[in-house]
N, C-alpha and C positions, 0 to 999 in steps of 0.2 A: 852621574850625568856624563855621558861620553860626548866630547866636543868634536870628535873626528868627523870631517866633512859636513860640519854644521856651521853655517855662516849667518851672521847678523848684518843686515843692511839697515842703516838709519836713514829714513827719508823715503816717502812714497810719492815723489814727484814724477819726473821723467827718468832720471838716471837710475834711481833705485829699482823700480819695476823692470826696466829694460835689462839691467844687470841680473835681476832675479830670474828673468826668463832664461838667460843663457846658463847661469849657474845650475838651475834646475835641470836643464837639458843635459848638462855634463855630470849629473848624478849627485849634486849637493843638496842638502836639506837647508832650505832658505827661510829665515824669519825676517820680515820687514816691519820695523817699528816706525810708526808715524805719530808725531805729537798731536796733530789735528784729529778731530773726531771722525773725519771722513776724507775722501779724496778732495783736494782743493781744486775748485774749477776756475779760479782767476788766473791772471797773468797775460803776458804779451803773446802775440802770434809767434809760432815756431816755424821757421823755414828749415826744412830738411834738405840738406845739400850734400854734395860730394859723397863720401863713404857712408854717410847716414842713409842715403837712398839704397845702397847695397844692403845695409843692415835690415831695413824694414822689408826688403824683398825676401831676405833669408828668414825673417820672422813671419812671413806670409800675412802681413797686415797692410799691404799697399792699398787694397780695395777699401778697407775700413777707413783708412786715412783719407782717401779720395772722396769718400761719401761725406766726410766732415770738412772738406776743403773750404777755405774761406771764400773762394771764387774771386779773390782779389786779382785785378788785371795789371796792377803795377802801381807806381807812385807818381803823383804830379805835385810840383812845387808851385805855389802861388805867391804873388806879391800882396801888399796890404790892400790893394783895390780889387783883389779877387781875380787877377789875370794870371793865367798859366804862364810860367817862365821856363819850366823844364819838365820833361816827361820821360819817365823810365818804365817802359812796358815790362811785363813779366818776362824774365829770361834775358833782359838787356844787360850789357856790360855795366858793372857797378850798380845794377838794380838791386832792390831789397826784397823782391818777390820771387819765390821759386815755384816750381810746379807742385811741390808738396808743401803747401802752407796751411797750417791748422792752428786753431786756438789752443793755447797751452792746456787748458782744462779738458778739452776734447781729447787731446793726445794722451794726457794722463789717464783718463778714463778708459781709453782703448787698451793701454798697456796694463792697467789694473785688471780689466776683464780677461785679458789674455793670460794672466798669471795667478789670479785669485784662487783657482782650484788646486794649484801645485805649490804655491808659496803661502806661508803662514803669516797673514797680515794681522798686525796688532795696532789698532788705532787708539788714540789718547794714551800713547805709550812712548816713553823716552828713557834714555840712559842717564843715570845719576852718578855712576861710578864705574871705573874700569880698573882691573888689576891684571897685569901681564904675568903669565907663568911660562914655563919652558915651552910647552906645546899647545897652550890654549890661553884664552882671555876669559877672566871671570867678570861677568857683567851684572850690575845691580840696576834694576829698573825702578821707575817712579812708584810702582805699586808694591815695592819691597821684594819682588821675586829675584832670585839669583840663578843665573844659568851660565854654562860654559860654552864657548864657541871657539872654533878653530881660527876664525878670522872675523874681525869687525870692520865694516866698510862705512865710511861717512859719505852719505849722499844727501845730506840735509842742508845744502845751501852754502853760500860763501861765508856766512856767519855761523856755521855749524857749531852748536853747543857741544856736540860729542867731540869734535876736533879740539875744542878748547880744553877738554878734560886731559888730553895727553900732549897737545902741541900748543899750549897757550903762548909760550915764548916765541914760537915760530909763526904764529898766526897774527899778522899785523896788516893794517890797512893804511893806504895813503889817500888822503882826501884831496881830490882834484877840484872840489867845488862844483861838481856836476850832479844833478838830481833828476830822477825820472819817476813818473807816476803813470800808472795805467788804470783805466776804468772802462766800464761798459756803458754804452748809450744805445737806445733803440734806433733801428734804421727807419728812415722815412721813405714814402713811396717814390719820391723823386731822386733818391740816392742811387748812384751807380756803384760799380764794383772797383772803384779806384780809391786808393789811400791818398788823401790830400793834405799837404803840409804847407805851413807858412811860418816864417821866422818872425818872432815877436820882439818886444823891447827887452834890452838887457841880456841878449844871448838866449832867449827862450825860443822854443819851437813847439808848435802844435801840429798833431796829425789827427785828422778827424774825417768823418764822412763829408761829402760835398756840401750838403745842406747846413750842417753844423759849422763847417768852416766858413761858409758865406756869412752866417750870423756873427761869427767871431771877428771876421774882417770888418763887418759893419760896425761892431762895437768898438773896434780899435780906431776906426776913422772918427767915430763920434768923440772918442776920448781926446782926439787932437782938434776937435771942433771943425772938422771938414765935411760934416754931413754924412748921411748913411750911404 
């Protein structure tokens, strides 16, 4: 098995397929190993800013991203009574919404469709062992297959199990006591295209569509016994 110009990318999220796009263009044979059974469609909105916008232009996927744009107009911050106290329109200084805002899952699927014909995607596949030699890396996969690669790239998240195989001592995390959770909820007819946020008890913050936020503020007021 010749490893020359053969590269393994671990992770088929955003970084893995994007990198695979360019490696294929420069003549490399690319294998993308993904532990999940398919492209994962969850996750937070992705704001493509700065040099990222130049990259998607060079990849010729701007129109596809715009077709999946979240249409978010910006972010509004509310107090516990549901009154707007700060507004940051799209493109505003310190705003969180860019012209290219897309759900992470939609972005991942666009990149996958752009690369699936040229990159060898292997789902339900992950690395169990790595052995570095002079000019190649011997990789053992969870199905028992052994292959040689010129390079192995970890693009499987901050808690990358592949990175742990070779850099376990260097991979450390500092707990700042902050936690984030993202989930999908259906839109309602009266919702607009603004992200609405409110600070909660004990340093919590919720960002929801307008209707869901109004209900959350009402529940919070009731918890203090101040009425709906």
